[in-house]
N, CA, C and O atoms as a GROMACS GRO file, in nm:
protein
  432
    1MET      N    1  -0.605   7.666  10.235
    1MET     CA    2  -0.483   7.694  10.304
    1MET      C    3  -0.438   7.793  10.432
    1MET      O    4  -0.336   7.858  10.454
    2LYS      N    5  -0.551   7.778  10.499
    2LYS     CA    6  -0.547   7.832  10.608
    2LYS      C    7  -0.413   7.821  10.712
    2LYS      O    8  -0.358   7.716  10.746
    3GLY      N    9  -0.387   7.916  10.742
    3GLY     CA   10  -0.248   7.884  10.819
    3GLY      C   11  -0.115   7.874  10.755
    3GLY      O   12  -0.011   7.860  10.821
    4ARG      N   13  -0.120   7.882  10.599
    4ARG     CA   14  -0.004   7.827  10.541
    4ARG      C   15   0.017   7.996  10.442
    4ARG      O   16  -0.061   8.065  10.377
    5ILE      N   17   0.134   8.006  10.471
    5ILE     CA   18   0.201   8.089  10.312
    5ILE      C   19   0.239   8.067  10.234
    5ILE      O   20   0.337   7.994  10.223
    6VAL      N   21   0.163   8.137  10.115
    6VAL     CA   22   0.185   8.083   9.970
    6VAL      C   23   0.315   8.131   9.916
    6VAL      O   24   0.356   8.235   9.969
    7ASP      N   25   0.383   8.084   9.832
    7ASP     CA   26   0.491   8.141   9.742
    7ASP      C   27   0.507   8.249   9.730
    7ASP      O   28   0.617   8.281   9.774
    8GLY      N   29   0.441   8.347   9.682
    8GLY     CA   30   0.405   8.472   9.645
    8GLY      C   31   0.417   8.585   9.782
    8GLY      O   32   0.467   8.697   9.800
    9GLU      N   33   0.340   8.484   9.864
    9GLU     CA   34   0.312   8.604  10.024
    9GLU      C   35   0.434   8.608  10.090
    9GLU      O   36   0.497   8.704  10.135
   10ALA      N   37   0.473   8.409  10.088
   10ALA     CA   38   0.668   8.471  10.123
   10ALA      C   39   0.761   8.565  10.093
   10ALA      O   40   0.842   8.632  10.158
   11ARG      N   41   0.728   8.554   9.971
   11ARG     CA   42   0.844   8.646   9.900
   11ARG      C   43   0.811   8.766   9.918
   11ARG      O   44   0.907   8.844   9.921
   12ASP      N   45   0.676   8.826   9.938
   12ASP     CA   46   0.689   8.940   9.973
   12ASP      C   47   0.726   9.036  10.104
   12ASP      O   48   0.765   9.150  10.132
   13ARG      N   49   0.682   8.901  10.170
   13ARG     CA   50   0.750   8.885  10.344
   13ARG      C   51   0.882   8.900  10.368
   13ARG      O   52   0.931   8.950  10.469
   14LEU      N   53   0.945   8.852  10.264
   14LEU     CA   54   1.102   8.854  10.272
   14LEU      C   55   1.147   8.986  10.242
   14LEU      O   56   1.227   9.052  10.308
   15ILE      N   57   1.082   9.020  10.127
   15ILE     CA   58   1.126   9.127  10.058
   15ILE      C   59   1.107   9.248  10.163
   15ILE      O   60   1.203   9.325  10.162
   16ILE      N   61   1.010   9.279  10.249
   16ILE     CA   62   0.977   9.389  10.352
   16ILE      C   63   1.064   9.386  10.417
   16ILE      O   64   1.106   9.493  10.460
   17TRP      N   65   1.141   9.239  10.459
   17TRP     CA   66   1.235   9.210  10.577
   17TRP      C   67   1.370   9.278  10.508
   17TRP      O   68   1.451   9.334  10.582
   18ILE      N   69   1.384   9.276  10.421
   18ILE     CA   70   1.510   9.311  10.372
   18ILE      C   71   1.544   9.408  10.353
   18ILE      O   72   1.664   9.428  10.374
   19ARG      N   73   1.466   9.512  10.306
   19ARG     CA   74   1.428   9.659  10.289
   19ARG      C   75   1.459   9.721  10.427
   19ARG      O   76   1.539   9.810  10.457
   20ARG      N   77   1.355   9.634  10.518
   20ARG     CA   78   1.378   9.694  10.700
   20ARG      C   79   1.551   9.647  10.758
   20ARG      O   80   1.603   9.717  10.845
   21ARG      N   81   1.609   9.554  10.713
   21ARG     CA   82   1.734   9.535  10.764
   21ARG      C   83   1.842   9.634  10.690
   21ARG      O   84   1.936   9.687  10.748
   22MET      N   85   1.809   9.648  10.546
   22MET     CA   86   1.880   9.752  10.437
   22MET      C   87   1.853   9.895  10.521
   22MET      O   88   1.949   9.972  10.514
   23GLU      N   89   1.737   9.945  10.600
   23GLU     CA   90   1.729  10.051  10.591
   23GLU      C   91   1.799  10.089  10.739
   23GLU      O   92   1.868  10.190  10.757
   24GLU      N   93   1.762   9.972  10.860
   24GLU     CA   94   1.822   9.967  10.980
   24GLU      C   95   1.992   9.968  10.982
   24GLU      O   96   2.056  10.005  11.081
   25PHE      N   97   2.058   9.915  10.847
   25PHE     CA   98   2.213   9.904  10.867
   25PHE      C   99   2.234  10.019  10.763
   25PHE      O  100   2.356  10.034  10.752
   26GLY      N  101   2.176  10.094  10.695
   26GLY     CA  102   2.213  10.209  10.609
   26GLY      C  103   2.284  10.131  10.480
   26GLY      O  104   2.401  10.157  10.454
   27ILE      N  105   2.222  10.052  10.414
   27ILE     CA  106   2.262   9.954  10.344
   27ILE      C  107   2.176   9.998  10.210
   27ILE      O  108   2.063   9.954  10.194
   28THR      N  109   2.236  10.085  10.118
   28THR     CA  110   2.177  10.169   9.964
   28THR      C  111   2.152  10.053   9.844
   28THR      O  112   2.242   9.970   9.827
   29ILE      N  113   2.080  10.050   9.795
   29ILE     CA  114   2.103   9.979   9.655
   29ILE      C  115   2.224   9.964   9.618
   29ILE      O  116   2.281   9.855   9.618
   30GLN      N  117   2.283  10.089   9.577
   30GLN     CA  118   2.373  10.123   9.534
   30GLN      C  119   2.486  10.040   9.572
   30GLN      O  120   2.546   9.972   9.489
   31ALA      N  121   2.520  10.046   9.720
   31ALA     CA  122   2.579  10.009   9.762
   31ALA      C  123   2.625   9.825   9.764
   31ALA      O  124   2.734   9.769   9.773
   32LEU      N  125   2.449   9.760   9.746
   32LEU     CA  126   2.450   9.625   9.781
   32LEU      C  127   2.488   9.594   9.598
   32LEU      O  128   2.558   9.501   9.560
   33ALA      N  129   2.427   9.690   9.514
   33ALA     CA  130   2.482   9.650   9.396
   33ALA      C  131   2.613   9.668   9.387
   33ALA      O  132   2.650   9.558   9.346
   34ASP      N  133   2.736   9.753   9.401
   34ASP     CA  134   2.894   9.736   9.436
   34ASP      C  135   2.913   9.589   9.497
   34ASP      O  136   2.960   9.498   9.429
   35SER      N  137   2.874   9.574   9.629
   35SER     CA  138   2.919   9.475   9.662
   35SER      C  139   2.883   9.354   9.561
   35SER      O  140   2.988   9.298   9.530
   36ILE      N  141   2.819   9.320   9.526
   36ILE     CA  142   2.760   9.217   9.428
   36ILE      C  143   2.886   9.179   9.312
   36ILE      O  144   2.938   9.071   9.287
   37GLN      N  145   2.905   9.292   9.265
   37GLN     CA  146   2.991   9.322   9.132
   37GLN      C  147   3.109   9.282   9.174
   37GLN      O  148   3.167   9.199   9.104
   38HIS      N  149   3.170   9.328   9.289
   38HIS     CA  150   3.301   9.332   9.371
   38HIS      C  151   3.263   9.128   9.393
   38HIS      O  152   3.365   9.059   9.386
   39ASP      N  153   3.182   9.080   9.407
   39ASP     CA  154   3.197   8.946   9.450
   39ASP      C  155   3.231   8.856   9.286
   39ASP      O  156   3.307   8.766   9.252
   40LEU      N  157   3.117   8.954   9.210
   40LEU     CA  158   3.169   8.856   9.063
   40LEU      C  159   3.251   8.882   9.013
   40LEU      O  160   3.294   8.799   8.932
   41ASP      N  161   3.318   9.001   9.027
   41ASP     CA  162   3.475   9.054   8.953
   41ASP      C  163   3.616   8.990   9.047
   41ASP      O  164   3.734   9.017   9.025
   42HIS      N  165   3.552   8.884   9.173
   42HIS     CA  166   3.658   8.886   9.235
   42HIS      C  167   3.608   8.701   9.329
   42HIS      O  168   3.594   8.663   9.446
   43PRO      N  169   3.600   8.659   9.238
   43PRO     CA  170   3.506   8.511   9.289
   43PRO      C  171   3.606   8.470   9.390
   43PRO      O  172   3.713   8.519   9.427
   44PRO      N  173   3.540   8.366   9.423
   44PRO     CA  174   3.622   8.312   9.576
   44PRO      C  175   3.750   8.227   9.546
   44PRO      O  176   3.726   8.125   9.482
   45LEU      N  177   3.888   8.251   9.581
   45LEU     CA  178   3.997   8.115   9.567
   45LEU      C  179   3.997   8.001   9.633
   45LEU      O  180   4.039   7.891   9.597
   46TYR      N  181   3.942   8.037   9.741
   46TYR     CA  182   3.956   7.953   9.828
   46TYR      C  183   3.831   7.916   9.920
   46TYR      O  184   3.741   7.998   9.939
   47ARG      N  185   3.831   7.823   9.962
   47ARG     CA  186   3.673   7.791  10.031
   47ARG      C  187   3.680   7.677  10.109
   47ARG      O  188   3.705   7.573  10.048
   48ASP      N  189   3.654   7.666  10.301
   48ASP     CA  190   3.651   7.578  10.328
   48ASP      C  191   3.510   7.460  10.378
   48ASP      O  192   3.401   7.472  10.322
   49ALA      N  193   3.530   7.363  10.476
   49ALA     CA  194   3.368   7.276  10.450
   49ALA      C  195   3.307   7.370  10.514
   49ALA      O  196   3.192   7.372  10.471
   50ARG      N  197   3.326   7.481  10.626
   50ARG     CA  198   3.204   7.567  10.686
   50ARG      C  199   3.187   7.666  10.604
   50ARG      O  200   3.140   7.765  10.661
   51GLY      N  201   3.212   7.685  10.458
   51GLY     CA  202   3.151   7.779  10.396
   51GLY      C  203   3.225   7.925  10.340
   51GLY      O  204   3.201   8.000  10.245
   52ASN      N  205   3.354   7.924  10.479
   52ASN     CA  206   3.467   8.050  10.465
   52ASN      C  207   3.525   8.041  10.331
   52ASN      O  208   3.574   7.943  10.276
   53GLU      N  209   3.509   8.186  10.279
   53GLU     CA  210   3.591   8.193  10.105
   53GLU      C  211   3.669   8.287  10.176
   53GLU      O  212   3.649   8.326  10.291
   54TRP      N  213   3.783   8.328  10.078
   54TRP     CA  214   3.872   8.372  10.058
   54TRP      C  215   3.919   8.416   9.914
   54TRP      O  216   4.002   8.341   9.861
   55ASN      N  217   3.875   8.530   9.840
   55ASN     CA  218   3.897   8.518   9.728
   55ASN      C  219   4.078   8.607   9.672
   55ASN      O  220   4.094   8.650   9.558
   56GLY      N  221   4.202   8.616   9.799
   56GLY     CA  222   4.298   8.632   9.738
   56GLY      C  223   4.370   8.790   9.791
   56GLY      O  224   4.481   8.838   9.814
   57LEU      N  225   4.226   8.831   9.790
   57LEU     CA  226   4.303   8.944   9.832
   57LEU      C  227   4.300   9.028   9.929
   57LEU      O  228   4.194   9.091   9.925
   58GLY      N  229   4.382   9.065  10.032
   58GLY     CA  230   4.420   9.118  10.131
   58GLY      C  231   4.496   9.010  10.179
   58GLY      O  232   4.551   8.925  10.109
   59ASP      N  233   4.498   9.021  10.384
   59ASP     CA  234   4.593   8.904  10.427
   59ASP      C  235   4.488   8.791  10.414
   59ASP      O  236   4.376   8.788  10.363
   60HIS      N  237   4.567   8.694  10.483
   60HIS     CA  238   4.501   8.556  10.485
   60HIS      C  239   4.432   8.574  10.589
   60HIS      O  240   4.468   8.637  10.688
   61PRO      N  241   4.293   8.502  10.569
   61PRO     CA  242   4.184   8.502  10.663
   61PRO      C  243   4.270   8.412  10.790
   61PRO      O  244   4.389   8.379  10.785
   62HIS      N  245   4.183   8.385  10.890
   62HIS     CA  246   4.234   8.329  11.031
   62HIS      C  247   4.201   8.188  10.985
   62HIS      O  248   4.303   8.120  10.984
   63TRP      N  249   4.102   8.126  10.950
   63TRP     CA  250   4.053   8.040  10.935
   63TRP      C  251   4.181   7.941  10.801
   63TRP      O  252   4.198   7.820  10.812
   64LEU      N  253   4.244   8.017  10.703
   64LEU     CA  254   4.313   7.975  10.642
   64LEU      C  255   4.447   7.956  10.691
   64LEU      O  256   4.494   7.843  10.694
   65ARG      N  257   4.517   8.064  10.734
   65ARG     CA  258   4.629   8.068  10.867
   65ARG      C  259   4.624   7.947  10.985
   65ARG      O  260   4.714   7.873  11.024
   66ALA      N  261   4.481   7.958  11.026
   66ALA     CA  262   4.536   7.827  11.142
   66ALA      C  263   4.490   7.682  11.055
   66ALA      O  264   4.476   7.586  11.130
   67ALA      N  265   4.469   7.659  10.942
   67ALA     CA  266   4.477   7.569  10.854
   67ALA      C  267   4.624   7.543  10.804
   67ALA      O  268   4.658   7.425  10.807
   68GLN      N  269   4.689   7.609  10.773
   68GLN     CA  270   4.831   7.631  10.746
   68GLN      C  271   4.919   7.622  10.909
   68GLN      O  272   5.031   7.576  10.935
   69ASN      N  273   4.857   7.660  10.961
   69ASN     CA  274   4.983   7.600  11.094
   69ASN      C  275   4.939   7.459  11.152
   69ASN      O  276   5.013   7.390  11.223
   70ALA      N  277   4.823   7.430  11.118
   70ALA     CA  278   4.812   7.292  11.160
   70ALA      C  279   4.891   7.224  11.050
   70ALA      O  280   4.862   7.104  11.059
   71GLY      N  281   4.955   7.238  10.977
   71GLY     CA  282   4.995   7.123  10.844
   71GLY      C  283   4.948   7.166  10.715
   71GLY      O  284   5.047   7.204  10.653
   72VAL      N  285   4.860   7.178  10.656
   72VAL     CA  286   4.740   7.140  10.564
   72VAL      C  287   4.762   7.257  10.466
   72VAL      O  288   4.745   7.377  10.485
   73ASP      N  289   4.812   7.180  10.342
   73ASP     CA  290   4.855   7.302  10.223
   73ASP      C  291   4.708   7.378  10.182
   73ASP      O  292   4.594   7.331  10.187
   74PRO      N  293   4.738   7.468  10.154
   74PRO     CA  294   4.643   7.592  10.145
   74PRO      C  295   4.533   7.540  10.008
   74PRO      O  296   4.411   7.559  10.012
   75GLU      N  297   4.614   7.467   9.880
   75GLU     CA  298   4.558   7.426   9.785
   75GLU      C  299   4.471   7.325   9.800
   75GLU      O  300   4.394   7.293   9.709
   76PHE      N  301   4.476   7.267   9.915
   76PHE     CA  302   4.383   7.156   9.939
   76PHE      C  303   4.202   7.273   9.977
   76PHE      O  304   4.084   7.242   9.987
   77PHE      N  305   4.260   7.373   9.984
   77PHE     CA  306   4.103   7.461  10.008
   77PHE      C  307   4.081   7.490   9.871
   77PHE      O  308   3.970   7.541   9.854
   78ARG      N  309   4.143   7.477   9.774
   78ARG     CA  310   4.109   7.597   9.652
   78ARG      C  311   3.992   7.539   9.586
   78ARG      O  312   3.954   7.422   9.580
   79VAL      N  313   3.936   7.668   9.531
   79VAL     CA  314   3.831   7.619   9.485
   79VAL      C  315   3.756   7.610   9.302
   79VAL      O  316   3.748   7.703   9.221
   80GLU      N  317   3.730   7.526   9.294
   80GLU     CA  318   3.766   7.476   9.139
   80GLU      C  319   3.703   7.565   9.038
   80GLU      O  320   3.585   7.550   9.007
   81GLN      N  321   3.758   7.634   8.999
   81GLN     CA  322   3.730   7.763   8.886
   81GLN      C  323   3.642   7.667   8.780
   81GLN      O  324   3.678   7.550   8.771
   82PRO      N  325   3.526   7.713   8.698
   82PRO     CA  326   3.378   7.668   8.656
   82PRO      C  327   3.480   7.729   8.517
   82PRO      O  328   3.560   7.823   8.518
   83PRO      N  329   3.433   7.615   8.381
   83PRO     CA  330   3.526   7.607   8.258
   83PRO      C  331   3.477   7.739   8.190
   83PRO      O  332   3.377   7.789   8.240
   84ALA      N  333   3.530   7.796   8.093
   84ALA     CA  334   3.505   7.933   8.018
   84ALA      C  335   3.338   7.913   7.947
   84ALA      O  336   3.294   7.809   7.898
   85ARG      N  337   3.276   8.029   7.958
   85ARG     CA  338   3.161   8.039   7.882
   85ARG      C  339   3.141   7.964   7.751
   85ARG      O  340   3.058   7.873   7.747
   86GLU      N  341   3.244   8.012   7.597
   86GLU     CA  342   3.234   7.918   7.529
   86GLU      C  343   3.256   7.783   7.563
   86GLU      O  344   3.164   7.714   7.519
   87SER      N  345   3.344   7.716   7.626
   87SER     CA  346   3.367   7.581   7.597
   87SER      C  347   3.238   7.486   7.659
   87SER      O  348   3.207   7.367   7.650
   88ALA      N  349   3.192   7.580   7.714
   88ALA     CA  350   3.088   7.503   7.839
   88ALA      C  351   2.930   7.512   7.742
   88ALA      O  352   2.824   7.516   7.805
   89ASN      N  353   2.929   7.513   7.612
   89ASN     CA  354   2.826   7.483   7.530
   89ASN      C  355   2.889   7.352   7.445
   89ASN      O  356   2.803   7.293   7.380
   90VAL      N  357   2.986   7.314   7.438
   90VAL     CA  358   3.046   7.220   7.342
   90VAL      C  359   3.048   7.072   7.410
   90VAL      O  360   3.114   7.065   7.514
   91ARG      N  361   2.997   6.975   7.373
   91ARG     CA  362   3.001   6.858   7.476
   91ARG      C  363   3.095   6.783   7.485
   91ARG      O  364   3.199   6.848   7.475
   92VAL      N  365   3.119   6.658   7.503
   92VAL     CA  366   3.258   6.591   7.510
   92VAL      C  367   3.300   6.572   7.331
   92VAL      O  368   3.392   6.627   7.271
   93ASP      N  369   3.199   6.476   7.278
   93ASP     CA  370   3.192   6.464   7.130
   93ASP      C  371   3.219   6.566   7.038
   93ASP      O  372   3.238   6.549   6.918
   94GLY      N  373   3.221   6.687   7.105
   94GLY     CA  374   3.259   6.813   6.998
   94GLY      C  375   3.132   6.887   6.940
   94GLY      O  376   3.150   6.999   6.891
   95THR      N  377   3.011   6.836   6.940
   95THR     CA  378   2.942   6.887   6.924
   95THR      C  379   2.860   7.014   6.997
   95THR      O  380   2.858   7.045   7.116
   96ARG      N  381   2.799   7.070   6.895
   96ARG     CA  382   2.763   7.188   6.997
   96ARG      C  383   2.598   7.171   7.012
   96ARG      O  384   2.517   7.137   6.925
   97ARG      N  385   2.569   7.214   7.186
   97ARG     CA  386   2.440   7.205   7.246
   97ARG      C  387   2.388   7.343   7.307
   97ARG      O  388   2.450   7.421   7.380
   98ASP      N  389   2.269   7.353   7.261
   98ASP     CA  390   2.181   7.499   7.262
   98ASP      C  391   2.162   7.528   7.388
   98ASP      O  392   2.089   7.445   7.443
   99PRO      N  393   2.208   7.634   7.474
   99PRO     CA  394   2.160   7.647   7.658
   99PRO      C  395   2.021   7.641   7.660
   99PRO      O  396   1.966   7.584   7.753
  100ARG      N  397   1.960   7.691   7.574
  100ARG     CA  398   1.809   7.702   7.634
  100ARG      C  399   1.732   7.561   7.654
  100ARG      O  400   1.622   7.539   7.704
  101GLN      N  401   1.824   7.476   7.600
  101GLN     CA  402   1.718   7.334   7.553
  101GLN      C  403   1.847   7.240   7.687
  101GLN      O  404   1.896   7.129   7.670
  102LEU      N  405   1.861   7.299   7.765
  102LEU     CA  406   1.970   7.259   7.891
  102LEU      C  407   1.880   7.167   7.937
  102LEU      O  408   1.764   7.198   7.965
  103ASP      N  409   1.955   6.987   7.954
  103ASP     CA  410   1.914   6.891   8.036
  103ASP      C  411   2.002   6.865   8.125
  103ASP      O  412   2.123   6.846   8.110
  104LEU      N  413   1.918   6.864   8.249
  104LEU     CA  414   1.990   6.856   8.356
  104LEU      C  415   2.134   6.745   8.398
  104LEU      O  416   2.240   6.753   8.460
  105PHE      N  417   2.062   6.651   8.327
  105PHE     CA  418   2.121   6.506   8.299
  105PHE      C  419   2.228   6.477   8.202
  105PHE      O  420   2.302   6.379   8.200
  106ASP      N  421   2.223   6.591   8.113
  106ASP     CA  422   2.313   6.622   8.019
  106ASP      C  423   2.460   6.647   8.051
  106ASP      O  424   2.484   6.738   8.131
  107ARG      N  425   2.552   6.586   8.004
  107ARG     CA  426   2.702   6.616   8.063
  107ARG      C  427   2.798   6.662   7.917
  107ARG      O  428   2.817   6.607   7.809
  108LEU      N  429   2.841   6.781   7.973
  108LEU     CA  430   2.915   6.810   7.872
  108LEU      C  431   3.009   6.755   7.807
  108LEU      O  432   3.060   6.812   7.711
   0.00000   0.00000   0.00000
């Protein structure tokens, strides 16, 4: 495998790169954890085709204002919320499924 990076080595290189960027920009592990938790607590409510997101906090972002000014209803960009965790383990026929035996083709 000369000249190819195996998965473990690629992972190690990525971790080193991330640590260097964090140090370069003064990002601490705690700041990263806080940011991740904030994102989990405030999931995006709106998303456009380019991946821009807005969680409804603060002013409307430029991309959403531009779409509104062009006559597009903001509801067009609303993100569908995932089902509640409890109902995620119930199939359409009412039977329960074991989440440990998830089949990628198994429909709820």
